N, C-alpha and C positions, 0 to 999 in steps of 0.2 A: 186432225181428228185426233182425240184423246184414246189412247188403248191400240191405235195402229202399229201394226208392225211390220216395217220393210224387211223384205228379204232380197239379200243379193243372191246374183245367178251363182256366183262361186259357191257361196256356201249352200245353197239348195243342191248344186251338183255334188257336193261333198257328203251331204246329207243322202242323196239319192243312191250315191255308190255304196254306203254301209247299208241301205233298204235293200239294195240288191243283193249284197253278199247275206244279210240275213234272212231276208224272205227266201230266196233261193237256196238257201243253205249252202254256198259255194266254198267248201272246204279247202279247197286248194287257191282260192284268191281272195286278196285283203282290198279293202277299198282304193288304197294308193295303187294298186296295180291297174285300176281300172281307168282308162283314158276318157276324157270327156267327150272326144270328138269320135273316137273308134266304135264300129258298128257293134250293137249289142247281139246281133245274131250273125249266122254263118260264120265268116273269116274273123271277126271280131272276137268277142265274149263268147261266142258259140251258142248262146240261147236258142231254146226252141218253142213251140206255139206255147206247149204246157207252161213255160217259164214266163211267156208272154202273158197268160191269164194269171198266172200267181204274183207277177209283177204288178198287173192292172189291179188285182184286189188289193196288194198293199198300197197302191197309191190311193186307192178309194179309201182305206181305212185309215191313211195317215192324214189325207186332205181333204176326204170326201168328195173328191171326183171321179167322175165315171169316164173312161175314155171312149166308151160307145161301141157300136157293133159296126161302124162303117171300117171295112177293111183297109181302104187306101189312106185314111186318117192313121188309124192304128199303125200301119206300118212305116207311115213319117214320123208320128209320136215315139215311137219306139225305136228309131234308127240308132239313137245315141243317148248317152248320159244328157248332152247338151240340149238335143231337140226335145227330150222328155222333159227337163227343167223349165226349157220356154214355154214348153206348151202348160205346164204348172203355173207359172208365173202369169201367163196370160189369162188362164180361167180364174185366178185368185182376184187378178185386176179385176175382171169382169163381173165376179161375185161381189166384190166390195162396191164396186159403182152401181150395181144393181140393189143393192142395201142400203144405199143412200136416200 
């Protein structure tokens, strides 16, 4: 399909790390310091519910995807950079299939 852009998980995770630092204005954290598999909340990066809301808005602004209001889904999606990236890839693939 002409114009189709394939996004690699590693590239998306790197982009997400930059987005997290910028959207949440993490002054003492660089994207390179964020582990793809470490928890984003509590003992990991230490984000809170306000951060989750801001990150959700940033994801929606960047990729046009809404996480939704299902708390269990949101908790799973925002577990780590890796799970957030997997969600984005899955949703983008589903949107591409729908548009065909």
